[in-house]
C-alpha positions in Angstrom: 12.4 85.2 48.8 9.9 87.1 47.7 9.1 89.9 48.2 5.4 91.3 47.5 4.2 95.0 49.2 5.4 95.2 53.3 5.2 90.8 52.7 8.4 89.1 52.0 6.7 85.4 50.5 9.3 82.3 50.4 7.9 79.7 48.2 7.7 76.0 49.0 11.0 74.5 48.5 8.8 71.5 46.1 6.7 73.6 44.5 10.4 75.0 42.3 11.1 72.1 39.8 13.9 72.1 37.4 13.2 71.6 34.2 13.2 67.7 33.0 15.6 66.6 30.7 14.4 63.0 30.1 11.7 64.1 27.7 10.5 61.5 25.6 9.9 61.0 21.7 7.0 62.9 20.3 4.6 60.9 18.1 5.6 62.3 14.5 9.9 61.2 16.0 8.5 57.5 16.6 6.9 57.5 13.2 9.6 57.9 11.6 11.6 55.6 13.4 9.2 53.0 12.7 9.6 53.5 8.9 13.3 53.7 8.7 13.3 50.4 10.6 10.4 49.0 8.1 12.4 50.2 4.8 16.1 48.7 6.3 14.0 45.4 6.7 12.4 45.4 3.3 16.3 45.7 2.3 17.5 43.0 4.1 15.0 40.3 3.1 15.5 39.8 -0.5 19.2 39.4 0.6 18.6 36.9 3.7 16.3 34.7 0.8 19.0 34.4 -1.4 21.1 33.3 0.8 19.4 30.7 1.9 18.4 29.7 -1.3 21.9 29.6 -2.2 22.2 27.3 1.2 20.1 24.8 -0.2 21.2 24.6 -4.0 24.9 23.4 -2.3 23.5 21.1 -0.1 21.4 19.8 -3.1 24.5 19.6 -5.6 26.3 18.2 -2.7 23.2 15.3 -2.5 23.5 14.4 -6.0 27.1 14.5 -6.5 26.5 12.1 -3.0 24.6 9.6 -4.8 25.8 9.5 -8.2 28.9 8.3 -7.3 27.8 5.8 -4.9 26.2 4.6 -8.2 29.1 4.6 -10.1 31.3 2.8 -7.3 27.9 0.1 -7.6 28.8 -0.3 -11.3 32.2 -0.4 -10.6 31.9 -3.5 -8.0 29.6 -4.7 -10.6 31.7 -5.2 -13.8 34.0 -6.0 -11.4 32.2 -9.7 -10.6 32.5 -8.9 -7.1 28.9 -10.0 -6.9 25.9 -11.0 -8.9 23.2 -9.1 -10.8 20.4 -9.1 -13.1 21.2 -9.3 -16.4 18.7 -6.9 -17.8 19.9 -3.8 -15.3 23.7 -3.8 -17.3 25.4 -3.9 -13.9 23.5 -0.6 -12.4 21.6 -0.7 -9.2 17.9 -1.9 -9.4 16.7 1.3 -7.0 18.1 3.3 -4.6 17.3 1.3 -2.0 20.2 -1.5 -2.9 22.7 1.4 -2.3 21.8 1.5 1.2 21.1 -1.8 1.8 24.2 -2.9 0.5 25.2 -6.7 -1.4 27.0 -10.0 -0.3 30.5 -9.5 -2.0 32.2 -12.7 -1.8 36.0 -12.6 -2.1 38.6 -15.4 -2.5 41.5 -16.4 -0.1 45.5 -16.1 -0.5 45.1 -20.0 -1.3 43.2 -19.3 -4.6 43.9 -16.5 -7.6 44.5 -14.3 -4.7 43.1 -11.9 -2.1 40.4 -10.2 -3.4 39.9 -11.8 -6.3 36.1 -12.3 -6.5 34.4 -16.0 -6.5 32.9 -16.8 -10.3 36.2 -14.4 -11.8 37.9 -15.5 -15.4 41.2 -15.5 -15.1 42.0 -14.3 -18.1 41.3 -9.9 -18.3 38.4 -10.0 -16.0 40.9 -10.4 -12.4 39.6 -8.0 -9.6 42.6 -6.1 -8.6 43.0 -6.9 -4.7 40.4 -4.6 -2.5 42.8 -3.2 -0.4 44.6 -1.6 -3.9 42.4 -0.6 -5.8 39.1 -1.2 -4.1 35.4 0.3 -6.3 34.6 0.8 -1.7 38.0 2.5 -1.0 36.0 6.1 -0.7 34.6 4.6 2.8 37.4 3.6 5.4 35.1 1.4 7.1 35.1 -1.3 4.2 38.6 -1.3 3.6 39.6 -2.2 7.4 37.2 -4.7 7.2 38.2 -6.2 4.1 41.9 -6.3 5.2 40.6 -7.5 8.6 38.7 -10.5 7.0 41.5 -11.5 4.8 44.3 -11.7 7.6 41.7 -13.0 10.0 40.2 -16.3 7.4 43.5 -17.0 5.4 43.1 -19.2 2.5 39.1 -19.3 2.9 36.7 -17.6 1.2 35.3 -14.1 2.6 31.7 -12.9 2.4 31.0 -9.4 3.8 28.3 -6.9 3.2 29.3 -3.9 1.4 26.9 -0.6 1.8 27.5 2.1 -1.0 25.2 4.9 1.0 24.4 5.7 4.5 21.2 6.8 3.8 18.8 8.3 0.8 18.7 12.2 1.3 16.2 14.7 1.4 15.8 16.7 -1.3 16.3 20.2 0.1 13.8 22.1 -2.5 11.0 19.9 -2.2 11.6 18.3 1.6 11.4 14.8 0.9 13.7 11.6 -0.2 12.3 11.2 -3.3 13.7 11.8 -6.2 13.2 11.4 -9.8 15.4 8.0 -11.5 16.3 7.6 -14.9 17.5 4.2 -16.8 20.3 3.4 -19.3 17.6 3.2 -21.7 15.5 6.1 -20.9 16.4 9.8 -22.6 19.0 11.8 -21.0 16.4 14.4 -20.7 13.4 12.1 -19.6 11.0 12.4 -17.1 9.3 8.9 -16.7 11.6 6.4 -14.9 11.5 3.0 -17.1 12.2 0.9 -14.0 15.0 -1.3 -15.3 17.8 0.4 -13.6 18.9 3.3 -11.9 21.2 5.2 -14.0 21.2 8.5 -13.0 19.3 10.7 -10.5 17.7 14.0 -10.1 15.5 16.5 -8.3 11.7 16.5 -8.8 11.5 20.1 -7.7 10.2 22.4 -10.5 12.3 25.1 -9.6 14.5 27.3 -10.8 18.2 28.1 -9.6 19.8 31.6 -9.2 21.9 30.6 -12.7 18.8 30.3 -14.6 18.6 26.9 -15.2 16.0 24.1 -13.5 16.9 22.3 -10.4 15.3 19.1 -12.5 18.4 19.6 -14.4 21.2 19.5 -12.5 
């Protein structure tokens, strides 16, 4: 109550307000917070880009290794006379699609030179080892099992089967396309123009530079 002269005045209870504790941020404080967040985001952006680029480089190395291993398996099978090849290809695939589409491999049965011996292989120095023990397709479990199943079911009869060396042509993570640079045996090691005779090696068509300072086309 408040005494004024001879009268006593009682303030209305709604007029008594407690101090507010939920005071908002001032404009200056809001600007400072935004500036700090912007600095942190700017510092984190280069690290995110480096991480993404490192992941792309890892994918590129895996894709190149997968295709080169497929080329080597094709060459190994051709050298074993497991299928016929064009003499101008030196036993290497004529293109990458051949690795995906596969080739027809014909093996002699148990009545001939032995299970897993390719038809037409010479008796001296050119007989292939059994496919179940030293097959150029041993990296594919499905192919190895199909060899054994066909041999046991057909007995001494010749077995013809299709063998694929690559599931699909991978997409270059640097270009986003399933296009790769090709080199044949006759091309120079650093050539960027494919002669077209065969596929001896593959490389990325990206003109970018890796984190190690080397060109992706040289990987």
